[in-house]
N, C-alpha and C positions, 0 to 999 in steps of 0.2 A: 504495499500500498503507500503514498504518498505525503501522509500525514496521518497522527495522530485519528481513530477513531472517536470523537466527543459524541453523546449522545444530542439526536439529531430533537430540534421539535421546531415543525412549520408557524407557527401562530406569530401575528404582525408583532414587531419588535425592532423599538428606534433604537438609535445607535446613538448613545446621552453621551458616552463621554469621549473625549480626548485622546487619542487611540498617542500608548505611551511612544514616545523613543527610544528605540532601543536596535543599535546596529549587531547587526548579525555579518556571523561570515558566510559568501555564495559557497555555493556547493557547485562542489565538477560535473556529477553526476545529474544532472533530474531528469525526472519528475525529483525533487529534493527535500528532506527533513530538514522538523523545524532545532536550527543551531543555535538559536535562541538558549542564555546562559537560568535565567531565571523566569522570563516569561514566558506565557505559556497560548498558542494558538489560540481565536477569540472568535466565535461562529457568533458570523451574522448573518439574522438572515429576516431582514426587512428590504422584501426582495417587491416590495408595492411601485419598481417603476422598470417592471420591467415590460421592456419591448412587446407590442403583437406585429411592429411590422414583418412584411412575407420576404425572405430572402431566396441569395438562389446559390446554392450548397458550393456549384458551382464560380461561385464571383469569387475569383484569386489574384484581382488586383493590390496586391497587399503594399507594402514595403519595406525596405535594410537599411541595416546600421551595421556600428561593430557590434562584436560580439562580448565574449569576457574570458575566455579562451579554451569555451562548449563549439565556435561554431569554427569548422572544418568549411571554408567558401569552395563552390566552383564556377568559376567564371567565362562565361562562353561568349560567339564573337565578337557581340556588339559591346562588353566591356561586363554588362551588368551581370547581377550574382542570383541565380536563381535555385530553386524549391529543388532538390532529388531524391531521390529514392533512403536517403541517410541521413541520420536525424545529427540535429546540428548544420543542417546548410540554411545559409539567411537569403531573405531576398529585399532590394534592396528598395525601401517605400517614401514617400511624403514628396518635398520638394527641397531644391536650396536654399530656400532660407529655411526651413524642417524637415531636417535627414531624419530616415528614419530603416529601421530593420525587423522585419522578421523574419525567426526561424521556431523551425523544432527537435524542441526538446531532447526526442527520444525514437525508440528503433518504433515502437506502438503508434507514435503520433505520426510518421511520418510510411506507414506503413497504412494509417487513415490520412494522405495530405488532402484530398479536397477536403473531406471534411473536417478536418483541423484550419485549410488554409480559410473556408470561408469563415470561421471564428476571429480567428487573426487581423482579418479584413476588415470588419466589422469591431476590433476591438481594438486594434490601432487607427478609425479613425476617430472611433468617443474619445479616445485619448490623445486624440489632433486637438478637439474640438473643446477641451478639456484645457489645454495647455493654452489655448488662447484666449482667457476667459481674463479678467485683473485679478481677480485673485489667482492662479495663476502665471500668470505670466510679466507678477514684479515678485518672483522667487529669485533672491541671489541662492541657488543649492550649494551644500558647502562640498571640497572638493570626494569628500571619504561618506558620500554618500551609498549608502547599501542596494542593490535592490531589494522591492517589494515584491515578497511571494504570499502568491493565494493559491487555495484549493480552491476545487467550484462545484459544483456537483451537479450532473441536469440526471432528470429521470426521466424513462424510459418511451418520454412524448419529445423529449428538446427541451426543455421547461427546465428553468432554472433554478433547484431547489435551495439548497443552501453556499452559504460561501464564507473561507476560513483565515483568515489570517494567519498564512505561518510564519512569517520575514519582517517588519518592518525595519525601512529603509534610515530612517533616523529625522524623517520631517514628516509628520502628522497629516500637513494639507494633500503633500504626495498620495499615502496609503491611503485615503478618503475617496483622492482622483482614479485610484484605483479603480476601490468597492466602486464605486458608479457607474463606471466605466463598465465594468463586468454585469451590473444590471440591468445595461444595458443594450450591452451585444455579446451576449453568450447565450444564445440560443437555438433552434432549428427545428430544422421539420425531418418528419423522418430520418430520423440521424442512423445509420446502420448499427443494424443489433449490433455483430460480431464485436461491436468497437466499443460494447459490455465488460465493468469495472466484474469482480467476481461477485459481490454485491448485487449484481441488477442494476446500478447503477452507471451513466457518463461522470471520470472522475477527470479534471481537468487541472494540469498543476501550473499557474501564472506568474510568467516572473518578469517586472520589467524595472529596466534604467533606465537611470534619465539624466543629463549633463545639460548644463547652460550651455550654449552655443552660440547665438551674436544677439547683440542689441543695438537697438539705431537708436536709445536714448536715452542710455542709460539706468534706465527705470522700468522694461518692458525685456521681456527678453524671447525669444526663440530658443528649443530644445531638440536635444540628439537623443533621442528613442527609439530603446532597442527591449522585441519585443517579445519572448517565445515561450509558445505551450506543449507542455507534456499530458502523453495521455499516458492516462494509469489500468 
């Protein structure tokens, strides 16, 4: 499994406390376990913001960026990196002003590449929308910011049912940004039954690494965004 199994509950619960900042070392073999010395994963079950928008499972217009030692990049003739059938492959996405990378973190995610790529595509789009908001764009991130790691659970119908914050990045606003993006982006119509975990659910590990990229006014920032997805 990719995380400890806390007792589930599906009643709506509002996230009322600011998420504690605690830097944690990134794992090189995702889906990663919790690497926090003291804090426990936090189950986040306020899923009222889930999107009902239709999806295109074959929409793979995602984005690429730097990797964290887990990326084995494949470059095609045009210079762009693309997904392959191996884990760790990056795909460049975003724009010159907001560069980004999406990655498949493990072998199972690569095996169900279309399924995972469709979720990554939506997730990256939601993250970049959030990065342009006043709240996030004004953040000057510390150089030692860690990756945010989340475990998300979908039921057999492809509906998000649970979010667990496995690792804090060190900035509560970035943690919450990824949580909100997952609520809006993680869903799937007719997911492949072969991709189910042993417990009959879909287990997704989401890893986000964010860095400041550029600022035109020294007040608002664009970011380099690296998003990985592993399938448990």
